[in-house]
Each structure stands twice: as structure tokens, then as C-alpha cells.
C-alpha positions in Angstrom: 89.7 113.9 126.2 92.7 114.7 127.8 96.7 113.6 128.6 97.4 113.1 132.1 100.9 112.7 133.6 102.9 113.7 136.6 105.3 112.2 139.2 104.8 112.3 143.4 107.7 111.2 146.2 106.1 112.3 149.4 109.4 110.7 151.0 112.0 112.8 148.6 110.1 115.2 147.6 113.1 117.0 146.5 113.2 114.0 143.9 110.1 115.0 141.8 112.3 117.0 138.4 109.0 119.4 137.3 111.1 120.1 134.3 110.7 116.7 133.4 107.1 116.3 134.3 106.6 119.6 131.9 108.8 117.6 128.8 106.2 114.6 129.5 103.2 116.2 129.1 104.5 118.5 125.7 105.1 115.2 124.4 101.3 114.3 124.6 100.3 117.3 124.0 98.5 115.8 120.9 96.3 114.4 123.2 95.2 117.9 124.3 95.2 121.0 121.7 92.9 123.0 123.8 95.1 123.5 126.6 97.5 122.7 129.4 98.1 123.2 133.0 100.0 122.1 135.3 99.9 121.7 139.4 102.8 121.4 141.8 103.6 121.4 145.9 106.3 119.8 147.8 106.6 116.3 146.5 104.1 116.4 143.6 103.9 117.5 140.3 100.7 116.9 138.1 100.2 117.9 135.0 97.1 117.8 131.6 96.8 118.1 127.9 92.7 119.0 126.9 90.5 118.6 124.5 87.4 120.5 125.0 84.5 118.6 125.0 82.6 119.4 127.1 82.1 122.6 128.9 85.2 124.0 126.9 85.0 127.3 128.9 84.9 125.8 132.0 87.2 122.7 132.5 90.1 124.0 132.6 93.2 121.1 134.6 94.0 120.1 137.2 90.9 121.4 138.9 90.7 122.0 142.7 88.3 122.1 145.3 88.2 123.0 148.8 85.8 121.2 150.9 86.0 121.1 154.8 88.9 122.3 155.3 90.8 120.1 153.0 92.6 120.6 149.4 91.5 118.0 146.1 93.2 118.7 142.9 92.2 115.8 140.5 93.9 115.5 136.9 91.4 113.1 134.7 91.1 111.6 130.9 87.8 110.4 130.1 84.1 111.0 129.7 81.7 110.5 132.3 78.0 109.3 131.1 75.9 109.4 133.8 77.2 113.1 134.7 73.7 114.3 135.2 72.6 112.0 138.0 76.0 112.2 139.5 75.5 115.8 140.0 72.2 115.4 141.8 73.2 112.4 143.8 76.4 115.0 144.7 74.5 118.0 145.8 73.0 116.6 147.7 75.7 115.5 150.4 76.7 119.3 150.4 78.9 119.6 145.9 78.5 123.2 144.7 79.1 122.9 141.2 81.3 125.8 139.5 81.7 124.0 135.4 79.2 121.8 133.8 82.3 119.8 133.1 82.4 116.3 133.9 85.4 116.6 135.5 84.3 118.5 138.8 82.1 115.4 138.9 84.9 113.4 138.5 86.8 115.5 141.8 83.4 115.4 143.6 82.6 111.4 143.9 86.6 111.6 144.9 85.7 113.5 147.5 82.5 112.1 148.6 82.6 108.4 147.9 86.5 108.2 148.7 88.1 105.1 147.4 84.8 103.9 145.6 83.8 106.9 143.4 85.2 104.5 140.4 81.9 102.3 141.2 79.8 105.0 141.0 81.3 106.1 137.5 79.9 104.7 134.3 82.0 106.5 131.6 85.9 105.7 130.0 88.5 107.3 132.4 92.3 107.3 133.7 92.3 110.0 136.5 94.3 111.0 139.3 93.1 113.6 142.2 96.2 114.5 145.4 95.1 114.9 149.0 97.1 118.2 149.9 98.6 117.6 153.1 98.1 114.1 153.6 100.5 112.6 150.9 97.5 110.5 149.4 97.4 110.6 146.0 94.2 108.2 144.1 94.3 106.8 140.8 92.0 105.0 138.9 91.2 103.3 135.4 88.2 102.6 133.7 86.4 99.2 133.8 87.2 97.7 130.3 90.8 100.1 129.9 89.2 102.7 127.5 91.6 105.2 128.5 95.3 104.5 129.3 97.1 104.2 132.7 100.9 104.1 132.6 103.0 104.1 135.5 106.4 103.6 137.0 107.1 103.5 140.8 111.5 103.5 141.1 111.9 103.7 145.4 109.8 105.9 146.7 108.7 107.7 143.6 105.8 107.2 141.6 105.1 108.4 137.9 102.1 108.0 135.3 100.9 108.9 132.1 98.7 108.3 129.6 101.5 106.9 127.2 104.6 105.9 127.4 106.6 108.6 125.7 105.2 110.2 128.5 107.3 107.8 131.1 110.3 108.1 128.6 110.4 111.7 129.6 111.4 111.2 132.5 115.9 110.9 132.2 115.7 108.3 135.5 113.3 105.7 133.5 115.5 104.2 130.5 113.7 102.7 127.5 115.1 99.5 128.5 113.4 95.5 127.0 114.0 92.4 129.0 113.1 89.2 128.0 109.6 88.3 128.5 109.0 92.2 127.4 110.8 91.5 123.7 108.7 87.8 123.4 105.8 90.0 123.7 107.0 91.7 121.0 107.0 88.7 119.0 104.8 86.1 120.2 101.7 88.9 121.2 102.3 92.5 119.6 99.9 94.3 119.2 98.5 92.8 122.1 100.0 92.7 125.3 100.3 91.2 128.8 97.4 92.9 130.8 98.9 95.1 133.5 102.2 94.8 131.4 104.5 96.9 129.3 106.8 95.9 127.0 109.3 98.1 128.9 111.0 96.5 131.7 110.5 99.4 134.5 106.7 100.3 132.8 103.3 98.6 134.3 100.1 99.8 133.0 97.0 100.0 136.0 94.5 97.3 134.4 91.4 98.1 133.2 89.1 98.1 136.9 91.9 98.7 139.2 92.4 101.6 141.6 95.7 102.3 143.4 96.9 104.4 146.4 100.5 106.2 146.8 100.8 107.1 150.4 104.3 107.7 152.2 104.6 103.1 152.4 104.8 102.6 148.9 102.2 102.5 145.6 99.5 99.6 146.3 96.6 98.1 143.4 93.3 96.4 143.6 89.9 95.2 141.5 87.2 97.7 142.3 85.3 95.6 139.5 85.8 92.6 138.0 83.3 90.4 135.8 81.5 87.4 137.3 80.0 84.5 136.3 76.0 84.5 137.4 73.0 82.6 136.7 70.5 84.2 133.6 67.5 82.6 133.7 66.5 84.8 130.3 64.8 83.2 127.2 66.0 84.7 124.2 63.3 87.5 123.5 63.7 88.8 127.1 67.8 89.0 126.4 67.1 90.3 123.5 64.8 93.6 125.2 67.4 93.7 127.3 70.2 94.1 125.6 68.5 96.7 123.2 67.3 98.5 126.7 71.2 98.7 127.5 72.5 99.9 124.4 69.7 102.4 123.3 70.7 104.0 127.3 74.5 103.7 126.1 74.3 105.4 123.0 72.2 107.9 123.8 74.2 108.9 126.8 77.4 109.0 124.3 75.5 110.9 121.7 75.7 114.1 124.2 78.8 116.8 123.1 79.3 120.4 122.7 81.4 119.9 119.8 80.2 118.6 116.7 79.7 114.6 116.2 79.6 112.0 114.0 79.2 108.1 114.0 82.0 106.1 111.9 79.8 103.7 109.7 80.9 100.9 108.3 77.6 99.2 107.2 78.3 96.1 109.2 76.0 95.0 112.1 77.9 96.8 114.9 78.3 100.5 113.2 75.0 100.2 111.8 73.5 99.7 114.8 75.1 102.6 116.3 73.7 104.4 113.6 70.5 103.7 112.8 69.8 104.8 117.1 71.6 107.4 116.5 69.9 109.0 114.0 66.4 107.8 115.4 67.4 110.1 118.8 68.4 112.8 116.6 65.3 113.1 114.3 62.8 115.0 116.8 65.5 117.8 116.7 65.4 117.9 113.2 69.5 117.8 113.2 71.0 114.9 110.7 73.5 112.7 112.2 76.9 113.2 110.4 78.4 108.9 109.2 81.7 108.2 108.1 82.6 105.3 106.2 86.5 104.2 105.5 87.8 102.5 101.9 91.1 102.0 100.5 92.6 103.3 96.6 92.5 100.3 94.2 90.5 98.0 97.0 87.2 97.5 94.5 90.0 96.2 92.0 92.4 94.4 94.2 89.4 92.8 97.2 89.5 88.5 98.0 87.2 86.8 100.0 88.4 85.1 103.0 87.1 82.6 106.0 87.8 86.7 108.5 86.5 89.1 105.4 83.6 88.1 102.9 82.8 91.4 101.4 83.3 94.9 101.0 81.5 97.6 104.0 81.4 100.4 100.9 77.9 99.1 99.1 76.9 98.4 102.6 77.5 101.7 104.2 76.2 104.4 101.3 72.9 101.9 100.7 72.3 102.5 104.6 73.5 106.0 104.8 70.9 106.9 102.9 68.3 104.8 104.1 68.7 106.3 107.2 69.1 109.7 105.9 71.9 110.4 107.4 75.2 113.2 106.2 77.2 110.7 104.9 81.1 110.5 103.4 83.3 107.9 102.3 87.4 108.7 103.3 89.7 106.8 100.8 92.8 106.4 102.3 95.4 106.9 99.2 98.3 104.1 99.3 101.3 106.4 99.7 100.0 107.9 102.6 99.2 104.2 103.9 102.3 103.3 103.7 103.9 106.3 104.6 102.0 106.9 107.4 103.8 103.5 109.0 106.2 105.4 111.4 104.4 107.8 113.1 101.7 105.3 113.7 104.3 103.9 116.1 105.0 107.2 117.1 101.3 107.5 117.9 101.3 104.4 119.8 104.4 104.3 121.3 104.8 100.6 120.2 105.0 99.1 116.9 101.5 98.3 115.9 98.9 96.5 113.8 100.9 98.3 110.5 98.2 99.1 108.2 95.6 99.3 110.3 97.1 101.1 112.6 98.4 103.3 110.0 95.7 103.9 107.7 92.7 104.3 111.6 95.5 107.4 111.7 94.4 109.1 107.9 91.0 108.7 108.3 90.9 110.6 111.8 93.3 113.3 110.5 90.4 114.0 108.1 87.4 113.3 110.3 89.2 115.7 112.8 88.9 119.2 110.0 85.0 118.6 110.7 84.5 116.4 113.5 85.8 116.3 117.2 84.1 113.1 118.0 83.0 110.3 116.6 81.0 107.0 118.2 82.6 103.3 117.2 81.3 100.1 116.8 84.1 98.1 118.6 83.9 96.2 121.7 81.2 94.4 119.8 82.5 91.1 119.0 84.3 90.6 122.3 81.2 90.8 124.2 78.5 89.0 121.4 80.6 86.3 120.6 81.7 87.9 116.6 85.2 85.9 116.1 86.0 82.8 114.8 87.3 81.4 117.8 84.3 81.4 119.7 82.2 78.8 117.4 85.4 76.7 115.5 87.0 74.9 118.7 89.8 74.4 117.2 90.9 77.7 117.3 89.9 77.9 121.2 91.4 74.6 121.9 95.0 74.9 121.1 97.4 75.8 123.5 97.8 79.1 122.3 96.0 82.6 122.1 93.1 81.5 119.9 93.5 84.8 117.5 97.3 84.1 116.3 97.1 81.5 113.7 100.6 81.4 113.4 102.5 81.9 116.2 105.8 81.5 115.8 105.8 83.1 112.4 107.3 86.6 113.5 110.3 84.9 115.9 111.2 82.8 113.7 112.6 85.4 111.5 115.2 86.3 114.0 118.5 84.6 115.1 117.1 82.3 117.9 120.3 83.0 120.1 119.0 86.0 120.7 115.4 85.6 121.0 115.4 82.0 122.1 111.7 81.2 120.9 110.9 78.1 122.6 111.7 79.8 126.2 109.3 82.4 124.5 106.8 80.2 124.1 106.3 78.4 127.1 106.5 81.9 128.7 103.8 83.4 126.6 101.7 80.4 126.7 102.2 79.9 130.8 100.5 83.3 130.6 98.0 82.5 128.7 97.3 78.9 130.8 96.7 81.9 134.0 94.2 83.6 132.5 92.2 80.8 131.6 92.0 79.4 134.9 90.9 83.0 136.3 88.2 82.4 133.8 85.1 82.6 135.9 82.1 80.0 135.4 79.6 78.8 137.7 79.0 74.9 138.7 77.7 72.3 136.2 77.6 74.8 132.9 77.5 73.0 130.0 81.3 72.7 127.6 79.3 75.2 125.6 78.7 77.7 128.0 82.4 76.9 129.8 83.7 77.1 126.2 81.9 80.7 125.8 83.0 82.3 129.0 86.7 82.0 128.0 86.4 83.3 124.4 85.0 85.7 126.0 87.6 86.5 128.9 90.3 85.8 126.9 88.8 87.9 123.8 87.9 91.1 126.2 91.0 91.1 128.5 93.4 90.7 125.5 92.2 91.4 122.2 89.7 93.8 123.0 92.1 95.5 125.1 94.9 96.2 121.9 91.8 97.4 119.5 90.7 100.4 122.0 94.5 101.1 122.8 94.9 101.3 118.6 91.7 103.1 118.7 92.7 105.8 121.6 96.5 106.4 120.6 95.2 106.8 116.4 92.3 109.4 117.7 94.0 111.1 120.3 96.6 111.7 118.0 94.9 113.8 115.9 93.0 115.1 118.3 89.8 113.5 117.9 87.8 111.6 121.0 86.2 108.0 120.3 83.4 107.0 122.1 82.3 103.1 122.1 79.1 102.5 123.3 79.1 98.3 123.7 82.1 99.3 126.1 79.6 100.0 128.7 80.5 97.3 131.8 76.7 97.4 132.2 76.8 95.3 128.7 79.8 93.0 129.0 78.2 92.1 132.5 74.6 90.8 131.2 75.5 89.3 128.1 78.6 87.3 129.8 76.1 85.7 131.5 73.1 85.1 129.0 73.4 81.2 127.7 75.6 80.5 124.7 72.7 78.6 123.4 71.0 82.5 122.6 74.0 84.0 121.8 74.8 81.5 119.0 71.4 81.0 118.4 70.6 79.0 114.6 74.6 79.0 114.8 74.0 82.9 113.8 77.0 84.7 115.4 76.2 87.9 117.5 72.6 86.2 117.0 71.4 88.2 120.4 72.5 91.3 119.2 70.8 90.6 115.4 67.6 90.1 118.0 68.2 93.2 119.8 68.8 95.1 116.6 65.6 94.1 115.2 62.5 96.9 113.8 66.0 99.3 113.8 67.8 97.8 110.7 66.9 96.4 107.6 67.5 92.9 107.4 70.4 92.9 104.9 72.1 94.5 107.0 70.9 93.0 110.5 71.8 89.6 109.1 75.1 89.9 107.0 77.9 88.1 108.2 80.8 90.1 110.0 83.3 92.0 108.4 86.4 93.4 110.4 87.5 96.6 109.5 88.5 97.0 106.0 92.2 97.2 105.2 94.3 97.6 102.0 94.6 94.9 99.5 96.1 97.3 96.9 99.4 95.2 95.3 101.5 98.5 95.6 101.0 98.2 99.2 103.0 95.4 99.4 105.3 96.9 97.0 106.2 99.7 98.2 106.5 98.1 102.2 108.8 95.4 100.9 111.0 97.9 99.3 110.6 100.1 103.0 111.9 96.8 104.3 114.9 96.2 102.5 116.0 99.9 102.7 115.7 99.5 106.6 117.9 96.4 106.4 120.5 98.1 104.7 120.6 100.8 107.5 122.2 98.6 109.6 119.6 99.4 112.4 118.2 96.0 114.9 116.6 94.2 111.8 120.0 93.4 110.3 121.6 92.6 114.0 118.9 90.3 114.5 117.3 89.0 111.3 118.0 85.4 109.9 118.4 86.6 106.2 117.7 82.8 104.4 114.3 82.4 106.8 113.3 86.1 105.6 113.4 84.7 101.7 111.9 82.2 102.4 108.4 83.7 103.9 108.6 86.9 101.3 109.0 84.2 98.9 106.0 81.9 100.0 102.4 81.4 100.7 100.4 84.5 101.7 98.4 83.8 104.7 96.9 85.3 107.4 98.6 85.0 111.0 97.0 86.9 113.3 93.1 88.5 114.1 91.7 88.7 110.9 93.8 91.4 109.1 97.3 90.4 109.7 98.7 88.4 106.3 102.2 89.3 104.7 101.9 92.6 103.5 101.7 93.7 107.0 104.0 90.8 108.6 106.6 93.3 106.4 105.4 96.7 107.5 105.2 95.3 111.1 108.9 94.5 111.2 109.4 97.8 109.5 107.8 99.4 112.0 109.7 97.6 114.9 112.8 98.8 112.8 112.0 101.7 112.9 110.9 101.7 116.8 114.1 100.6 118.0 115.9 103.4 116.8 113.0 106.3 117.5 112.9 105.3 121.0 116.6 104.3 121.6 115.5 100.6 123.3 118.2 98.5 124.9 117.6 95.4 125.3 118.9 93.8 128.8 
């Protein structure tokens, strides 16, 4: 895993600011602490930071190849899981490999397959390939958006970077937020609109898209889209197919030239990965390493809710013992979770998920002491239907995003003359309507299947991309690579078309995955009620972030000039309710306000 960035201008090559390209790379150095490199040509400057995972000695970037007199240069961030098959196919087309690194496979895939190359890649990736002498830059991003790719087009100049901070290193890209960006922050954040950024001059290459920059400008189009199709498989057949796809995905992602582990919460998703991983390593005598997360004071303070009915710790430790893994429990101190809030903003370049971000940042930093690669259970809930809005009609059938239980809570705390709440609500709701209209269906589907498709469509396009962004930024900020086996596009393509009656058989969430994992997990884990990524329940945390908020309000920053003090006090004195997703309640909103204020100050954000 790495960071990539660059600037090209084929019309006015003198406008390429190589010093700014270098500065952008330095800002993202944490993503690639093992090395860096740069490629410069007239009108082109590409930079790369490397986290060495496969072939540490041979994978230096930017990487160039000359084929039939044409030079091609790539900067690439990701992991390709079908590297072995591609090597064999590409070698038959004239490719000559000098390393064991998948970067070379990506480059040769472009040389051989051209703009169709992303279709041949199974993995997580974002990359750019420059064809020397042809004034052409090709860029692409993986199908589910695991790896990031931000870009800006100003006149004939094209800028790109793995993170927002990389683009902001260019003096001609100001940190400006317009009205739509502000509404994204106050209504949707940490979720953002697909293909957009909260910053006015920035866009994000959508998942499954590729683009080309030439003298004529930049254009992008999807190379992959989720499609509705018929499925006549019965439940046992569907479970067998899911098992086959999942075992293949995990097996491919267990490959690493550096120490690898699995994040094990004791829930269905992470336990499935750990069980398959432990079984796969057993014949070689290798013992799988696993980690679970806990928080200081949670055992005494935890209270069950609809979204988090039970704690994880006992399940994780018992399963680790049963699987024979080398298990480590990491406990986040309350003070560290609070202190990490502002650093989490700088890792994400946005106010994100408060302590859900800062705790992951803490855990990844601890993991890095022993491991560089970990496998995680993200994306299962969005694909298999694990969230309440899949099966609670009142959540999906409202007129806003189903994971936002109180969408106006945050924006109501601000001066309406500045935020124009109702106008923003209508704008965000219209974006939702457009997304719903885009959801693929088959003629004659029953209401349950149509609802399931829409829930999957919205969850994967919005909610899942937020979780993947969080995982990528917090892990890469500490030099850790997180792999997500459930984010294999083959799994999503298949499960999207399985009838809802099979996925929710007998009213059990993720019934299809549970059936697929029979024989791999004990019954107590296999049929356990979903429990999300844990958060701190320690009352000391809320006390700490309340003090942080008061200090920031006294500091005269963005909050001090825009917050409605009366409404804020009513919120602070009111009932503690979950307002976003499964974990974000009052302490998280207080912390998020601190993050927002820090973000405006640290990034010199201007409202326009």
C-alpha cells in the first residue's frame, strides 16, 4: 500500500509545479514510510510513497517499462489478488517480468489490455499510467472504492492524489467549501456524496471508474457497474456458492511478504475470516495471529442497545482459543481516545466518526508494532443485509438516508442564516432520490426484493464507502495495510441477485452468510446477533469531550461564530440518543463538533 500523486498539463507544461508535487507527496508520507520516488517529464510529474508488502526489494515506484518502442510509467496504490493468473496470461502476450511485485502486473495489464485493464484486475487499487510521447494519462480505481483517488481539473491542468491533503499542497487549489459541501458536512458526514468532495475544487473518482487525461481534457466513465440479474439458486446452492467465493477471497488475501494478522471481534464477519485463515495456515504449521479491541471502563459501563446488544470481548477470546490463534486484546485508554480526535481529523482530512476513528487510529498504531497487514470484516453487512434498515421498513422508507435517525440534529445547532438548513435538507434529499432511481431492478420483482436491492445499493454507495475510507485513512496513517475480503466484487455481484427470502431466511439477518459458514464456526458465533465495531461507553469520555468543546467555544474559531448557544445547551442537557449509524450518539456528536472546529482551523477552510 502506498500513496500516489501527480500533476499533468499537456497544453501548458510550464504550469506543472514540481515543487508542489513533491510537497504533496511529503504530506502523505505516512502512507508509504518504506520509500519514495518521482518521475518527471515535460508537462508531467508523478510521485509515490511506498509501504512495502510484496517483493520489498523489487517494487520501487514510479515503475517504467518500454514495450515496442513506447515507454509506460505507473504510480500505483493497492494489492492485486489475481497476480499469479495475470502474470501467466500477460507473459503469453509478450510481457517480461523483472520483479515479483504486483505493480509490474498492473503496468503490463495496461500495456496489453489498454483501457480495459481494470476489468482484468481482482483487488483493491488506484493507479495512474503515463504514456510517454502520447500526451496521455490513464487513471483507475477499484470496483468498490477501497483505495482512494481524489482529483482536480483547473484549466488544462490535472492534479491527483490519494488524499485531500495531497491536493491542498498545490497553492492553486484553495481549501474552499461551498454550500453543498457544508450541507454534506452537517447532514451526511462522515458520508459524502459519491464522486464528490466537500471541497469546492475537488472530486473523487467514483468506485469502478477509469479516466483519461489528454490535451483535450479529462473524461471518466465506469468500467464496472452492479447489475440486476436473475438467480434461480435455492438456499443450499447459494450458500455453497458464497462459501466458494469467500474461501477464494480470503485465501488470496492471506498472501504477504510481511507479518499478517486478522482483526477478530468475535462477530460473524471477522470470525469467518479468522476461521478460514486459521484452517488455511494449519497444514504449514503456521499459527494465525489475531487482535480484538476493547476500551478502558467498558465492562463496567456497557449498556445493550438495538444496534449493540452485547459486548465482544468474551466471544473473541473464546473463539481465538478454539481456533488456536495467537490472540492479543488491545485496550484503548479513554484519554488516548479523546486525545486522538484531532489527529484522526488530520489522518482523514475531514471531521469523521469521532472516537470511532480515533480509537482505530490508536489500535492500528499498536498493531504496527508487530504486523504490517491485517484482514478485516468490513463490507459484509452492506452486502448480506446486516443493518436494521434492511429489514425495518420504517428506516428505509423515510425520505432521507436510512442510517441517519435524526438527520437535522447537527445542523439545528448552527445559525440558520449561515447554514440554511431546509434548503440543504431538500438538496441532500434530492441526491438520495437520484440514487434510488439509479438502483438496478428486474421487472416483476416482489416488494421485498426491490427493498433489499435498494438497501444494498444505498449502503454500498454511501455507508460502506465511508467505512472503507475510515479504515484506509486510519490504518495507512500508521503504516498498516488493511485488507477486506468481503469487498471482493464477485461476492457482491452474486449476493445482490440472491432472493431476499434466502438472505433473510426465518427473519435472521445475514442468514445466507451464516449458512455458508456452517462447519467453520461454533453455533454460538454462527448465529450470534450482529454487533458493530465497538465504541467507548466510559462516562469519563463524555466528560472529557465536553471540556474540549467548551475550550474550543472559548477560542473564537468556527464554532464560536456559527453555533447557536441556546440550542447547543438544550442538546447537551437532553437525552442521549443514537443519531447516525449504530454508534454515533451524544458523546460522539460533541466530539465531532470539536473535530469540525479543528478542521476549519487546521485546514484554513473558507466558506464561499
